[in-house]
C-alpha positions as CSV (number, residue, x, y, z in Angstrom):
1,M,49.9,138.6,97.9
2,L,51.7,137.0,94.7
3,K,54.7,139.4,95.4
4,Q,54.8,138.2,99.1
5,L,54.6,134.6,97.8
6,K,57.5,134.9,95.6
7,Y,59.7,136.8,98.3
8,A,58.9,133.8,100.9
9,I,59.8,131.3,98.0
10,F,62.8,133.5,97.3
11,L,64.0,133.5,101.0
12,L,63.5,129.4,101.2
13,G,65.5,129.1,98.3
14,L,68.3,131.0,100.1
15,V,68.0,129.0,103.2
16,F,68.5,125.8,101.0
17,V,71.5,127.1,99.1
18,A,73.1,128.3,102.5
19,D,72.3,124.8,104.2
20,L,73.6,123.0,101.1
21,Q,76.8,125.2,101.0
22,A,77.2,124.3,105.0
23,Q,77.0,120.8,104.1
24,Q,79.5,120.8,101.3
25,K,82.1,122.8,103.7
26,D,81.3,119.9,106.4
27,T,81.8,117.2,104.0
28,L,85.4,115.5,104.0
29,K,86.9,115.1,100.5
30,V,88.9,112.2,99.9
31,L,90.6,110.8,96.7
32,F,91.6,107.5,96.7
33,V,94.9,106.9,94.1
34,G,95.6,103.3,93.1
35,N,94.7,100.0,91.5
36,S,92.6,97.1,92.0
37,Y,93.4,96.8,95.6
38,T,91.4,100.2,96.0
39,Y,88.5,99.4,93.3
40,F,87.9,95.4,94.4
41,W,84.6,95.6,96.1
42,N,84.2,99.4,96.1
43,L,86.5,100.6,98.9
44,P,85.8,104.3,98.7
45,Q,82.0,103.8,98.5
46,T,82.2,101.5,101.5
47,V,84.1,104.0,103.6
48,R,81.8,106.4,102.4
49,T,78.6,104.4,103.2
50,M,80.3,103.3,106.7
51,A,80.7,107.1,107.5
52,G,77.1,107.7,106.6
53,T,75.5,105.3,109.1
54,K,77.3,107.7,111.8
55,G,76.1,110.7,110.1
56,I,79.4,111.9,109.1
57,P,79.4,113.2,105.2
58,I,82.2,112.0,103.6
59,F,82.7,112.2,99.7
60,T,85.0,109.8,97.8
61,K,86.1,109.6,94.6
62,K,89.1,107.2,92.9
63,S,91.6,107.5,90.2
64,T,92.6,103.5,89.8
65,V,93.5,101.3,86.8
66,G,94.4,97.7,87.5
67,G,98.0,96.8,88.2
68,T,99.4,100.4,88.3
69,N,102.1,102.2,90.5
70,L,102.7,105.5,91.3
71,K,105.3,106.1,88.6
72,Q,102.4,105.2,86.3
73,H,100.2,107.6,88.0
74,W,102.6,110.3,88.1
75,D,103.3,110.1,84.3
76,G,99.7,109.8,83.5
77,D,100.2,106.2,81.8
78,K,96.7,104.4,80.9
79,N,94.7,107.9,80.3
80,L,95.4,108.2,84.2
81,K,94.7,111.7,85.4
82,S,95.8,111.6,89.2
83,R,97.9,114.4,88.9
84,E,95.6,116.7,87.5
85,M,93.0,115.6,89.9
86,I,94.9,116.3,92.7
87,E,96.1,119.9,91.7
88,S,92.6,121.0,91.2
89,G,92.8,121.6,95.2
90,N,89.4,120.2,95.7
91,W,90.4,117.4,98.4
92,D,90.7,117.3,101.9
93,V,92.9,114.0,101.8
94,V,94.3,112.0,99.3
95,V,95.3,108.3,99.7
96,L,98.3,106.9,98.1
97,Q,98.3,103.0,97.1
98,N,101.2,101.8,95.3
99,H,101.5,98.3,93.8
100,S,101.2,95.6,96.1
101,M,104.7,94.4,95.5
102,S,106.4,97.7,94.6
103,A,107.8,97.8,98.1
104,I,109.6,94.8,97.7
105,N,110.5,94.8,94.1
106,D,111.5,98.7,93.5
107,E,111.8,100.4,97.0
108,Q,113.9,103.1,95.3
109,E,111.1,104.1,92.7
110,F,108.6,103.6,95.7
111,M,109.9,106.2,98.1
112,E,111.1,108.3,94.8
113,Y,107.1,108.6,93.3
114,G,105.7,108.7,96.8
115,N,107.8,111.7,97.8
116,R,106.8,113.4,94.5
117,F,103.2,112.6,95.4
118,I,103.3,113.8,98.9
119,D,104.8,117.4,97.8
120,L,102.2,117.5,95.2
121,I,99.3,116.8,97.7
122,R,100.3,119.2,100.1
123,K,101.1,121.7,97.5
124,S,97.4,121.4,96.6
125,G,96.4,122.0,100.4
126,A,95.2,118.4,101.0
127,I,96.7,115.9,103.7
128,P,98.4,112.8,102.0
129,M,97.9,109.3,103.7
130,L,99.6,106.3,102.6
131,Y,97.8,103.2,102.3
132,M,99.9,100.2,103.5
133,T,98.9,97.1,101.5
134,W,99.4,93.3,102.6
135,A,101.4,90.4,102.2
136,R,99.8,87.9,99.4
137,E,98.3,84.7,100.9
138,F,100.9,82.5,100.0
139,N,103.8,84.1,101.8
140,P,103.1,86.2,105.0
141,L,106.4,87.1,105.5
142,M,106.2,89.6,102.9
143,Q,104.4,91.9,105.4
144,S,107.6,92.9,107.1
145,Q,109.3,94.4,103.9
146,I,106.0,96.1,102.8
147,S,105.4,97.8,106.4
148,K,109.0,98.5,106.8
149,A,109.0,100.5,103.1
150,Y,105.6,102.2,103.7
151,R,106.7,103.3,107.6
152,E,109.7,104.6,106.1
153,L,108.1,106.8,103.7
154,G,105.6,108.0,106.5
155,D,108.4,109.0,109.0
156,Q,110.5,110.7,106.2
157,K,107.5,112.7,104.9
158,N,105.7,112.8,108.4
159,T,102.8,111.5,106.7
160,I,100.0,109.3,108.0
161,V,100.5,105.3,107.3
162,V,97.2,103.4,107.1
163,P,98.5,100.4,108.2
164,V,96.0,97.8,106.3
165,G,98.3,95.0,105.6
166,E,99.4,95.2,109.4
167,V,95.7,94.7,110.5
168,W,95.2,91.6,108.0
169,E,98.3,90.2,109.3
170,R,96.9,90.2,112.8
171,A,93.8,89.1,111.7
172,R,95.2,86.2,109.6
173,Q,97.1,85.1,112.9
174,L,94.1,85.4,115.3
175,K,91.7,83.7,112.9
176,P,93.4,81.7,110.4
177,E,90.3,80.6,108.6
178,F,89.2,84.1,107.9
179,R,88.4,84.7,104.3
180,L,90.2,87.9,103.6
181,Y,91.4,86.9,100.1
182,D,90.0,86.8,97.0
183,P,90.7,82.9,95.3
184,D,94.0,84.7,93.4
185,G,95.3,85.0,96.7
186,S,96.0,88.7,95.8
187,H,93.2,90.6,95.8
188,P,90.7,91.3,98.9
189,S,87.4,89.3,99.3
190,T,84.4,91.1,100.1
191,I,85.4,90.6,104.0
192,G,88.7,91.7,103.3
193,T,87.5,95.2,101.6
194,Y,84.7,95.7,104.7
195,L,88.0,95.2,106.8
196,T,90.2,97.8,105.0
197,A,87.2,100.0,105.0
198,L,86.9,99.9,108.9
199,V,90.6,100.7,109.2
200,F,89.9,103.8,107.0
201,F,87.1,104.7,108.6
202,K,88.9,104.8,112.0
203,S,92.1,106.8,110.4
204,L,89.9,109.5,108.8
205,T,87.5,110.0,111.7
206,G,89.2,109.0,115.1
207,L,85.7,107.2,115.8
208,D,85.4,103.7,117.4
209,V,83.7,101.1,114.6
210,S,82.0,99.1,116.8
211,D,78.5,100.0,115.8
212,I,79.0,100.3,112.0
213,P,76.2,97.7,110.5
214,N,76.9,94.5,109.2
215,R,74.9,95.2,106.4
216,L,76.0,98.4,104.1
217,S,73.6,99.6,101.2
218,T,72.8,102.7,99.1
219,V,70.5,103.8,96.5
220,D,71.1,103.5,92.8
221,M,69.7,105.7,90.1
222,N,66.4,104.1,90.5
223,G,65.6,104.4,93.6
224,E,66.3,100.7,94.5
225,E,68.4,99.5,97.4
226,L,72.0,98.5,96.5
227,F,74.1,96.6,98.6
228,F,77.8,96.9,99.1
229,S,78.4,94.3,102.2
230,I,76.4,91.8,103.6
231,M,78.6,90.3,106.5
232,S,77.6,88.1,109.5
233,K,77.3,89.8,112.7
234,E,80.3,87.3,113.8
235,D,82.5,88.3,111.4
236,V,81.9,92.2,111.9
237,A,82.2,91.7,115.5
238,F,85.8,90.3,115.0
239,M,86.9,93.0,112.7
240,Q,85.3,95.8,114.7
241,Q,87.3,94.6,118.0
242,L,90.4,94.1,115.9
243,V,90.6,97.4,114.2
244,D,89.3,99.2,117.5
245,S,92.4,97.5,119.4
246,Y,95.0,99.3,117.2
247,Q,96.3,102.7,118.1
248,L,95.9,104.3,114.7
249,E,97.2,107.7,113.5
250,K,94.5,110.3,113.2
251,L,93.7,113.0,110.7
252,S,95.3,116.7,111.6
253,T,95.4,119.5,110.2
254,N,99.4,119.5,110.9
255,D,99.7,116.8,108.5
256,K,99.4,119.0,105.5
């Protein structure tokens, strides 16, 4: 009897391991490489949490230091290990976010290190995605130059561009009072991060965002509920309609 019980426990263990391996195989693993425009208000975790509300397993991790650009990531400045993390080969997608002013102040460097990283990502077996940033609040006209640089790099390298900056621009046109920015006029507010996460969710999954909750939460190490976002239903409805109106590029194995 004891032997039968041990054998049954052993079989249950095998089933559990097989189920866990299947879940891990189905999980989309996404690495975000960037700076404070990525880590402000927990963008990667917000994307992961949005996916979880639809039963889609996404694992996210970030390699970020405030104020950095892709050259600094490539050179390993400030103890960054972005190249090593990419070369590990454990990612399905790697998102590249350059310094917010890089496309304006040094487009040549932007293109050079964007090219280097895209090649490295594809060599590792992952899909690259370019995180197009937004204009500073004081000068919306910056967006055209930012968009141009990201679009050119995306076309040159046949790489998906996630047009966050252009979605922000449209939001500002439709609803000028919408508080996308932190008081510094550069970084995202909680609303700005929520909108950015919606764009990434749709780009990564190809799904509409219309039924993503206005409250997003997870559980901390003590089992307590931890809220990432608490948005008004009206604000969320506006952002969802805006994002779903965009024809965004979707993930494909051809992007590797």
